[in-house]
Each structure stands twice: as C-alpha cells, then as structure tokens.
C-alpha positions in Angstrom: 32.7 9.3 -120.8 29.1 8.2 -120.8 27.2 4.9 -121.0 27.0 3.1 -124.4 23.8 2.2 -126.1 22.1 -1.1 -125.8 22.8 -3.5 -128.7 19.8 -2.1 -130.5 21.0 -0.1 -133.5 20.0 3.5 -134.2 18.2 2.5 -137.4 16.2 -0.1 -135.4 15.3 2.4 -132.8 14.1 4.9 -135.4 11.9 2.2 -137.0 10.6 1.3 -133.6 9.6 4.9 -133.0 8.1 5.1 -136.6 10.4 8.0 -137.4 9.0 10.2 -134.6 12.4 11.6 -133.6 14.9 10.9 -136.4 17.5 13.6 -136.4 18.6 14.9 -133.1 20.6 18.1 -132.6 21.8 20.1 -129.5 18.8 21.5 -127.6 19.0 24.9 -126.2 16.6 25.5 -123.3 14.8 28.5 -122.1 15.6 29.3 -118.4 12.6 29.2 -116.1 12.7 31.8 -113.3 11.2 30.7 -109.9 10.1 32.9 -107.0 11.4 32.1 -103.6 11.0 33.9 -100.3 14.8 33.7 -99.8 15.6 34.8 -103.3 17.1 38.0 -104.8 15.7 41.1 -106.4 18.7 41.4 -108.7 20.2 38.5 -110.7 21.8 40.6 -113.4 25.2 39.2 -112.4 24.1 36.0 -114.3 21.5 37.5 -116.6 22.7 41.0 -117.5 20.6 41.3 -120.7 17.6 39.0 -120.0 14.1 40.1 -119.2 13.9 39.3 -115.5 10.6 38.8 -113.7 9.5 41.4 -111.1 9.4 38.9 -108.3 12.3 37.8 -106.0 14.1 35.2 -108.0 15.5 32.3 -105.9 16.0 29.6 -108.5 16.4 29.4 -112.3 15.6 25.9 -113.6 17.4 24.9 -116.8 16.6 21.2 -117.5 13.2 20.6 -115.8 10.5 18.6 -117.7 8.8 21.8 -118.5 11.8 23.7 -119.8 11.2 24.5 -123.5 13.5 24.1 -126.5 14.3 27.5 -128.2 16.1 26.3 -131.4 15.6 24.1 -134.4 12.6 22.0 -135.4 11.7 21.2 -131.8 11.3 24.8 -130.8 8.5 25.1 -128.2 8.6 21.4 -127.2 9.4 20.6 -123.5 12.0 18.1 -122.3 9.2 16.0 -120.8 7.4 15.8 -124.2 10.6 14.8 -125.9 11.3 12.1 -123.3 7.9 10.6 -124.0 8.3 10.9 -127.8 11.7 9.2 -127.9 13.2 8.6 -124.5 16.0 6.3 -125.8 17.0 8.8 -128.5 17.2 11.7 -126.1 18.4 10.1 -122.8 20.1 6.9 -124.0 20.6 3.9 -121.8 20.1 6.0 -118.7 16.4 6.1 -119.7 16.0 2.6 -118.1 16.9 4.1 -114.7 14.2 6.9 -114.8 10.7 5.8 -115.4 7.7 8.1 -116.0 9.0 10.2 -118.8 11.2 12.4 -116.6 14.4 13.9 -117.9 16.9 12.4 -115.4 18.9 15.4 -114.2 17.8 18.9 -113.1 20.4 21.7 -113.4 19.5 25.0 -111.7 20.9 28.2 -110.3 20.2 29.4 -106.8 20.4 33.0 -105.7 20.1 33.6 -102.0 19.6 36.8 -100.0 18.5 34.9 -96.9 19.0 31.4 -95.4 17.2 28.4 -96.9 15.5 26.1 -94.6 17.4 23.3 -92.7 16.3 20.4 -94.9 16.7 16.8 -96.0 15.9 15.0 -99.2 14.7 11.4 -99.4 16.4 8.4 -101.0 15.0 6.7 -104.1 13.6 3.9 -102.0 11.7 6.2 -99.5 10.6 8.6 -102.2 9.3 5.8 -104.5 7.3 4.3 -101.6 6.0 7.5 -100.1 6.0 10.2 -102.8 5.8 8.1 -106.1 9.0 10.0 -107.1 12.7 9.6 -107.4 14.8 10.6 -104.5 17.2 13.6 -104.5 20.9 13.5 -104.4 22.6 16.8 -105.4 25.7 18.8 -105.5 26.5 22.6 -105.3 29.1 24.4 -107.3 29.6 27.9 -105.9 29.8 30.6 -108.5 29.8 33.6 -106.2 29.7 34.2 -102.4 29.7 37.1 -100.0 32.7 37.2 -97.7 30.8 35.8 -94.8 28.6 33.3 -96.7 28.3 29.9 -95.0 26.6 26.6 -95.7 25.9 23.5 -93.6 26.2 19.8 -94.6 25.6 17.2 -91.9 26.1 17.4 -88.2 29.2 18.5 -86.4 31.3 15.7 -85.0 30.2 16.3 -81.4 26.5 16.5 -82.4 26.2 13.3 -84.4 25.4 11.2 -81.2 22.6 13.6 -80.4 20.5 12.9 -83.5 17.9 10.4 -82.2 14.3 11.4 -83.1 13.5 12.6 -79.6 16.7 14.7 -79.4 16.1 16.3 -82.8 12.6 17.2 -81.8 13.9 18.8 -78.6 16.5 20.8 -80.7 13.7 22.0 -82.9 11.6 23.0 -80.0 14.5 24.9 -78.5 15.4 26.4 -82.0 18.9 25.0 -81.4 19.2 22.9 -84.6 21.6 25.3 -86.4 24.2 24.9 -83.7 24.3 21.2 -84.3 25.1 21.5 -88.0 28.6 21.3 -89.6 29.1 24.8 -91.2 31.6 25.6 -93.9 32.9 28.9 -95.3 32.6 28.8 -99.0 33.8 30.9 -101.9 33.6 30.9 -105.7 34.9 27.6 -107.2 34.1 25.4 -104.2 32.0 22.3 -104.7 29.9 20.4 -102.2 28.2 17.0 -102.4 24.9 16.3 -100.7 23.6 12.7 -100.8 20.0 11.9 -100.1 19.4 11.7 -96.3 21.9 14.5 -95.5 20.7 17.4 -93.4 21.9 20.7 -95.0 21.3 24.4 -95.3 22.5 27.1 -97.7 23.1 30.5 -96.2 22.6 34.0 -97.6 24.9 35.7 -100.2 25.3 32.8 -102.6 25.1 32.2 -106.3 25.2 28.4 -106.8 24.8 26.0 -109.6 23.0 22.9 -108.4 23.1 19.6 -110.2 20.6 17.0 -108.9 18.3 14.1 -109.6 15.2 15.5 -111.3 13.1 15.6 -108.1 11.6 18.4 -106.1 11.0 16.5 -102.9 12.3 18.5 -99.9 11.5 17.9 -96.2 12.0 21.1 -94.2 13.2 20.4 -90.7 13.4 24.0 -89.5 12.5 27.3 -91.3 13.0 30.1 -88.8 9.2 30.5 -88.4 9.1 32.1 -91.8 6.1 32.8 -94.1 6.2 32.1 -97.8 5.5 34.3 -100.8 1.8 33.7 -100.2 2.0 35.2 -96.7 1.2 31.9 -95.0 3.6 29.9 -92.8 5.8 27.6 -94.8 5.1 23.9 -94.1 7.5 21.8 -92.1 8.0 18.0 -92.6 9.7 17.1 -89.4 8.6 13.4 -89.1 9.4 12.6 -92.7 12.8 14.4 -92.4 13.6 12.4 -89.3 12.6 9.2 -91.1 15.1 9.7 -94.0 17.9 11.2 -92.0 21.4 9.7 -92.3 23.6 11.3 -89.5 26.8 9.7 -90.8 26.7 11.2 -94.3 29.7 11.3 -96.6 28.5 14.6 -97.9 30.6 17.7 -97.7 33.3 19.6 -99.5 34.8 18.0 -102.6 38.5 18.3 -103.5 38.3 18.5 -107.3 40.8 16.6 -109.5 42.4 18.5 -112.4 43.6 17.7 -115.9 44.4 19.2 -119.2 42.3 17.8 -122.1 42.4 19.1 -125.7 44.1 22.3 -124.4 41.3 22.9 -121.9 41.5 23.1 -118.1 39.2 20.4 -116.8 38.2 19.7 -113.2 36.3 16.6 -112.0 34.1 18.2 -109.3 31.8 15.4 -108.2 30.7 11.9 -109.2 28.0 9.5 -108.0 25.8 6.8 -109.5 23.4 9.5 -110.8 25.7 12.0 -112.4 29.3 13.0 -113.0 30.1 16.7 -113.1 33.1 18.4 -114.7 34.1 22.0 -115.1 35.6 22.9 -118.5 37.4 26.2 -119.1 38.0 26.5 -122.8 40.0 29.0 -124.8 40.0 27.0 -128.1 37.6 24.6 -129.9 37.2 21.1 -128.6 35.7 18.0 -130.2 33.6 15.4 -128.3 32.4 11.9 -129.3 29.0 10.7 -128.1 28.9 7.3 -126.4 25.2 6.7 -126.2 23.8 8.9 -123.4 22.9 12.5 -122.9 25.0 15.4 -121.6 24.2 18.8 -120.2 26.5 21.7 -120.8 25.8 24.7 -118.6 27.5 28.0 -119.3 28.6 29.7 -116.1 30.9 32.3 -117.7 31.6 33.8 -121.2 30.1 32.9 -124.5 30.4 29.7 -126.6 28.6 27.6 -129.2 28.0 23.9 -129.8 27.7 22.4 -133.3 26.3 19.0 -134.2 23.6 17.5 -136.3 23.6 20.4 -138.7 22.8 22.8 -135.9 25.0 25.7 -134.6 23.8 26.7 -131.2 25.1 29.7 -129.3 25.1 29.4 -125.5 25.6 32.4 -123.2 26.2 32.7 -119.5 23.2 31.3 -117.6 22.0 29.0 -120.4 22.2 25.2 -120.9 22.3 22.9 -123.9 21.3 19.3 -123.8 23.3 16.9 -126.1 20.9 14.0 -127.0 22.1 10.5 -126.7 21.7 9.8 -130.4 24.2 12.5 -131.5 27.4 10.8 -132.7 29.6 13.8 -131.8 29.7 17.5 -131.3 32.1 20.4 -131.1 32.3 23.3 -128.6 33.8 26.6 -129.7 34.4 29.4 -127.1 34.3 33.0 -127.9 37.6 34.1 -126.3 37.4 32.1 -123.1 34.4 30.5 -121.4 33.6 28.1 -118.7 31.0 25.3 -118.7 29.8 22.7 -116.3 29.4 19.3 -118.0 27.0 16.8 -116.4 26.2 13.3 -117.6 25.3 9.8 -116.2 28.2 7.4 -115.4 29.3 5.2 -118.1 29.0 2.1 -115.9 28.7 1.3 -112.2 31.6 -1.1 -112.5 34.2 1.5 -113.6 32.3 4.9 -113.8 35.5 7.0 -113.9 37.5 5.0 -116.4 38.2 8.0 -118.6 39.8 9.8 -115.7 41.7 6.7 -114.8 43.0 6.6 -118.3 44.4 10.1 -117.8 46.6 8.7 -115.1 44.5 9.7 -112.0 45.0 7.2 -109.2 42.3 5.0 -107.8 42.8 6.5 -104.4 42.3 10.0 -105.7 39.2 8.9 -107.7 37.7 7.3 -104.6 37.6 10.8 -102.9 35.4 12.1 -105.8 33.2 9.0 -106.1 30.2 9.1 -103.7 28.0 6.1 -103.3 
C-alpha cells in the first residue's frame, strides 16, 4: 500500500552508504511533551503511567525530527539524524519529495482545555518561497471530546463571499471572525481533513491525533487577545494568513470507508498526496509486507507489539513506531484488542488507493476520501 523502491537494489544502496545503515528494524520513539497555553494539566487518559511534565501539556509530538529512538542499536538517535545517515533506507522513495533531511510526516496528539487560535497553514509553494519550509496539510482524528466540543473548518456558506482581504480585516477588528466560520460538533471516532490554505480552529475539550506534513508553520488570524506561556501577547500573522487563504476549501468531515482485512476492522479515514491514514482495530496477529516506503503505526488504544528485523517492539497507548522503508515485512500482534492509526505516503499519484480499489471499493467512494 506504499510506493515501491527505485530500481536501485538494497545491496547497492548499502554499498553507496558504505554500510552506515545496514539492518533496519522497527523504531520505537520517545514521545515529546510540549507546553501550550490552551493545553491540559492532566493527560493521564492517554498516558496513565508516564512521567508527565509539570507544565500544561497541549501537544505530544511522536515523529518529529528530534524524537529519539528508544530501542535497539539506534537508541538515542533522532529521526532527523537517521534521515541524514540513510534517508533512502529509512524513508524510501518518498525521500525525493522531502529535502533537507526532514522526516516527512509528523504525528502528534493534541489536548485542549481552551480554544486554539483561528489559523491557516501555507501551501508548499508559499512556504518554500517565504519560510524555506514545506507547507502544512493535516488531518484530525478525534479520540475523545466533551459533549459540547466543536471545531471549525472553512467558512460557512453564507460567509464565503465576504472573505476579501478588507472584509476579513474588518471582521478581525470587530472580533466577528468566529461567526463566519463553519462549525462542526465532533465526537470520538470522527475524522476531519484540513488542506493547506484552510481557515480552521479547534475548540476546548478535545483529545485529537493529528497527522500532518512535518512543518510547524502556522499563521494566526485571531487569538482572543491571549497571552502565551511567557506572559507576552501571542503574535498574529494576519497578512500572511490572508495571503494563503483558500475560501473554497474541500476540507471538512471525512466519511470513512470500512473493510475487513486479515480479520481486522480497518477504516480508511483520509488520503491526500502527502499521506494515507487508516485505522486498524486488531484482535489477532496480522502480517504486512513492505513495499519500499516508511509507515507510522500510532497506538491509540490497548497494547500491541511489532516484530521485524530481529526486533520485537512493544507499543503501548500513546506511543508510535516507525517502520523503515528497507524492512521487507513485519507482523503486528495485539494484546487482547488494540487500535492503531497507520500512516504512510501514497504508493503512486496515478492510483494512490489501488489496494482499496482491489478490495472492491468503488471509484466514486474513493473520490470522497482522496483530497487533492
């Protein structure tokens, strides 16, 4: 379900890298807790036995460049360091899409006790020109939500016409921007896709898994006159946000597609040129064959273990494992029942969801999941 290697053989690649990275295995990563003003004092629902920092946790990053490996011979190495050492062996053919040694995808958890800012992320083209970075397209999968929790993606239908630069500035001056947004009630199990250029806001009372391009470029359009954790007013980026805004976004709720694979319940929850995300609920072991690109398996419930390359790696709730591109196959064994989010680059832009088409899913149904 992932892109194949270039014609270059594995042996040739290893000779090219002078044996720097010869035998890959599943990489378990140490979560990185990040303070946010809108975060939460208690994240024990996801990390009941972990040593939690004393600050208000808003994000937990799982696959950033500075996340460190906690198992095997590469213990202590960061994903960024491993990309530099053997990008092709770790990332596969997707490495050609992501220059600069960055690991392509960032998976994180969000914990909200207050609203996030009304914000927009730039496209690749704008970010490359103005930020020397990739852009940021992302998706949210809701893990838990308070009864009245809401989120916003795009403008309401009757507000789209009023999104010229001058009209938006007037809405910000009048603190009226929230009323123009398209708000959704959300509960556990819901998924939402947010392309670059889409205005969006996440409300209070959420636990969310976010899958995104590995970029931290965010333009705040409105932030409730809030101060940050340093006690200073948080910066706004109004002109940049207006420059990248796409009022007619395709973003919004995703109607997942469902299948039974190897006895597991599987849902295709979002797909785009940057990533495909599936939700796997397993109650028995499953075998997977590698096809030349990396995968990320994020445990959102229960306990499981992945075995490959002579390494047996346990993975508890709140942890993530990266499957390097050079692994030829791996197995996943649940302890009782567990649920993972599986994220990986598309196999090809020509037919990125071929594996789901082969399951009998219609092209029209797949077109609802595929976001360009």
